[in-house]
N, C-alpha and C positions, 0 to 999 in steps of 0.2 A: 349491671342491671339498671342503675340510676340513669346512665347515659342513654340506654335504650328507651327508658320511659320518657326522658326529656325529648328525645328525637321523635317519639310517637306523638307527643303533645304538639310539637312544632308542626309536624306534617298535618295533624288534625286541624290546627288553626289555619294553615294555608288552604286546606281543602274547603273549610267552612267559608273562608273569605272569598275563594274562587266561586263557590256556589252562590253566595249572595251577590257577587259581582256580575255574574252572567244570568242568573235566574230571578233575581229580585232587583235588577237595575232600574233606575228611574225611567219611566216610560217616556217616549219621545213626545215633544210638544205637538208636532204635526208630521205628516208624511210628505215625501217628495220623491222625485225620480231623476236618475242621471240623464242629462240632456245631450251629452256628446257620445261619440263612439266609445271613448274611454275617458273616464273622469278619475284623476288621481286624488286619493284621500291622503292628506298630509298629517304629520305628527303634531304640528303646532302651527300657529299663525306667524311665528317669527321668521326672519329671513333665513336663518340657519335651521333647516328642517329636513325631514326624511319622509319618503312615501311609506305608508303603512298598509295600503290596500288600493285596489283598482276596481271601479264600478263600470260596467258596460251600459250602453244606452238602454234606458227603460228599467234599469235595476232599481228596486225600491230602497229608499234610504230614510231613516228616521231622523228628524231634526231635533237636536238636543238643546242647542243654545245658539246665540248670535253674538258676533263681535264686529261691528261695522258691516262691511260687505262680505265677511267671512262667516261661514256657517259650520257649526259642529254637528256632525252626523254620525249615525251608527249604522253599519252595514247589516245585512241579513245574518252574517256570521258572528255578529257581536263586536266587531272592531270599531272603535271610536276614533274619529279624526276630523280634519278640517278640509272644507272645499270652498271654492268661490261661489257666491250666490248665483252668478251667471252660468254655472255648470249644473243648475237644477231646474226641473220643471215642477210646478205645483201639482198637487193631486187633482185639482179642478181642471187645470189645463191638460193633464195627462188623460183624464176621462173624456174630454172633448176630442182629443186626438184618437182615442180608441173608438168613440162613437162615429167619427168620420170614416175610420177604417171599416167599421161594420156597414155603414151606408154604402160605401164604394163597393164592397163585396157583393151587395145585392143588385148592383147595376149591370146591364149588359155591356160587354167589352166591345168598343168601337174600333180599336186598332191596337197594335203591339209596336213597341219601340224600345229605345234605350236612351239614357242620358248622354247628351253630347259633351257636356263639361261637368265639373263639380257644381252641384245644384242644390238649392234649398227646397224643401217641402214646407209649404205654408198651411196654416190652419184655414185660411180663406184666400180667395184670389186677390191679388194686389200686393205691391211691394212693401206697403206699410203694415201688412198683416203679420201676426206673430209667426215665427219660424218653429216648426216642429223639430226638424233635424236636417243635416246635410247628407247628401248621398254622392258617392264618387262618380266619376265618368264611366260610362259603359254599363251601368246598372240596368237590367231588364225592367221594363215597366209596361203596364196595361193602361190604356186611355179610356176614360168613361164619359166625361162631360167637358164642354168648352164654354168659357166665359170671356167676354171682352172687357178690358179695364183701361182707363186712361192712364198714360204714362205720366207720373208726377213730375213736375218741373224740378230742376236741380235745386239743392239747398241754397237759400239766398244769403245765408250768413254762417260763419263757423260754429255758431252756437246751436244750429239746428240739429235735431237728433231724431232717430226713428221712434215711432210710437211704441210704448211698452205693450207686452202681450196681454191678452185677456185672462190673466191669472192673478191669484192673490199675491200679496207682497212676500209670501214665503219663498217664492222661487220665480225665476225669470228665464228667458231664452237667450242663447248667445247672440252676438251681433250677426246681422244678416249679410249674405254675400252680395245682394243687389245694393245699388246706391240708395242711401237714405232719402226719404221724401220730406220736403218742407210741408208747411200747412197747406191743405188742399186749396187750389185756386178755383175760381169760378169756371164752370164748364164752358168750353168753347167748341164751336162746331168743327174747327180745324185742329183740335187737340189730337196729338198723336196717340194712337191706341195700340194695344198689344193683346195677343191671345194668351189665356191661361187655361191649363188643362188639369182636371182632377185625375190623378193617376194612382196606381198602386205599384210600389217599388218592391222588387224581389231582392232582398239584401243578401250579402255573402254568408251571413250566419243562418241562412235558411228561414228567416222570418220575413214578414211583409209589413210595410207601413204605407199608408195612404196620405195624400196631401195635394196641394195645388202647386203647380210649377209653371214657369214661363214657357210658352210654346216653342220659342226658338231655341230653348235648351234641350229639345227633344229631336232625335233622329228616328223616323219611322222605319220599321223593318218590313217594308212592302215586298211581297214575294215577286220574284222575276217571272215574266218580263213586264209586269205592269208599270214600273217606273218609266220605261222607254215609251210605251204606248201613251201614257198620260202626258209625258213631256212633249210628244209630237202634237198633242191637242192643246198645249198651253195650259194644262190642268195641274194644279197643286193638290195632290191627294190629301184628303182629310181622313177617310176611313174606307175600309174594304171588307167584303163579306163573301164567303164561299157559298154559292147557291146550290150546286150539286157537283157530281163528278161523272165523267164519261170515260170510256176506255179507248185508247188509241190502238193502232194496228198491232202493237207489241203486247197489248193486254194491260198496259200500265194505266192507272187511273189519273185522269187530267181534271183538275178543279176548274170550274167555270165561275167567274167572279162578277159581283156587283161592286163598282168603284164610285165613290162620291168625292167631290172636290170643289175647288174654287179657282178663280183667277185673281191675280193681283196680290197685294201685300196682305199682311195679317191685320186683324182688327175689323174685318168685314161684319156687317150686321147679321148675315146669314151664316149658318154653320157650313152649308154647301149650296152651290148654285148649279153644279154640273153632275150628271149621272151617266155612267157607261156600264154596259154589260159586255163582257168578253167571253166568247164561247170557243171551244176547241173544234177545229175542222179536221176530221180524220182524213179526208181526201187530200187536203193541202198541207197537213201536218203543221199547223200553226194556229194561233189565236185569230179570231175575227171579231169585229165590232158588231154585235147583234142588236144593240140598243143604244141610243143617244138621246139625252134630253138636257137642254141648256138654258131653260127659262124657269127654274124653280128657286124658291128661297126656303131651303130645307133646314129643319132643326133636328139635331140628334136627340134621342137615339133613333137609329134605323132598326126597327124590329123585324127580324128575319124568321120566316118559317121555312127551313131548308127542306130539300127533297128527302123522302124516306127510302128511296131506292136509287140506284145509279141512273142518271139521266132523267129522273122524275121531276114532276112539277115542283116549283118553289114560289114563294111569295114574300113580299116585303112591304112594310108600311112606315110612314114617318109623318111628322107634322109639317105642313106647308104654310108659310106666313106671308106670301106675296099679296094675298087678297085682303090684308088687314087683319081680319079675324082668323085664328088658327083653323086649319082644315086638315083632317086626316086623309092621306092619300094611300091607296092600296094598288100595288102592281103584282101581276102574276106572270110567271115564266112557264111556258109550255114548249118543250123542245128548245128551239132557238128563238122563239117569238116571245117578246115581252110586251104586255099591254097593261094600260091603266084600267082598273076596275072601278067604275063609278058607283055611286050610291044605288042600291037595288041590284047590284051584281052584274050590270051590263058592261061589256068591254068598252073602252074609251076610244074606239076608232082604230085607225091604222097604227102599227107600231111606230114609235117615235123615230126609229132609225130610218124610216122612209122620209122623214121630214128634216132631220138634222144630220149633217155629215161632217166628218173630220178628216184631216190629212194625217195618215199614219206614217211611221218611219218606213224606209225601203224594205225592211224585214218585218214590218209590223202587221197588225191585224187588218183585214179587209172586212167589207160588209158580209153579212151572211149569204148574200147572193153571189159573192166572189169579186165584185167590182170594188176598187179602192175608193174610200170616201174622200171627198174634197173638204 
């Protein structure tokens, strides 16, 4: 009986200790979030150590104490261990990333694509901007907005280091994939420039995360046969939009497209300078170029009002910058005719396809009248 009583007391003491350990533990000093796809929580800061938990990207962690660049954290399940400071994002930085994701979700989608290589999502455009996270090659993305940034010169000395992220000292971001930048140099007219895109990445764990990514790290998922037609015109596609659909002889719905793009290298001041509308010819069973305009300086987004019925009228508008002051341009498509609608609702003269012509591939689109463009 005495042994049973002693055993009961021991069990009670252990239970009380466990209760106070997990329910009345010291509150964390501040909050942080896991900065990598997987963050290992270690038992100690010593060289001989063992993993006690794993935190996935974005998982909340409570900071308990610090020792150099090592941080003692507590997971949501109550496990306490140590991680590197570089494996954490501060609560302030995490909120900025969530706000950016909310902003992107409210913007119209200009194009779809996927990451060409292992890529970094940044909080702002620019290589010296803080990194939110890395995404693997082949991750589907949606594109919203383009910015042009000057490519920073190479670091001039071994001591140069990338700028720290705009977060409190409680947490930082991991090293960036892109080359670190030295101190900004004076702007030069011949400085190399590059495109950055605000994108939303659809991650393998069924979550999304938005951020800025270098444009050449993206492959666009342009629907066939648009790449061939654009290539024949020397056009680098920037965005495309489905205006309406028409039925072919087999009864299948064929989309009709507006395509906008540019010529030359990245870093151009205009988001796009070329526009094409491709319509489906039931008679010839191929796409034809119904509209061409090659003298614009367009700014995204292109705001589309698609047709409400098969083959119905559609319209689109965008901001045009070639005149100095921004100007809203409106175009309307009726059947295969696209016209610019000027202020007051008056059509803007003949369709642009009568003015501008392009050379299609041998199997490519022709004009709406049947004659191949030059």
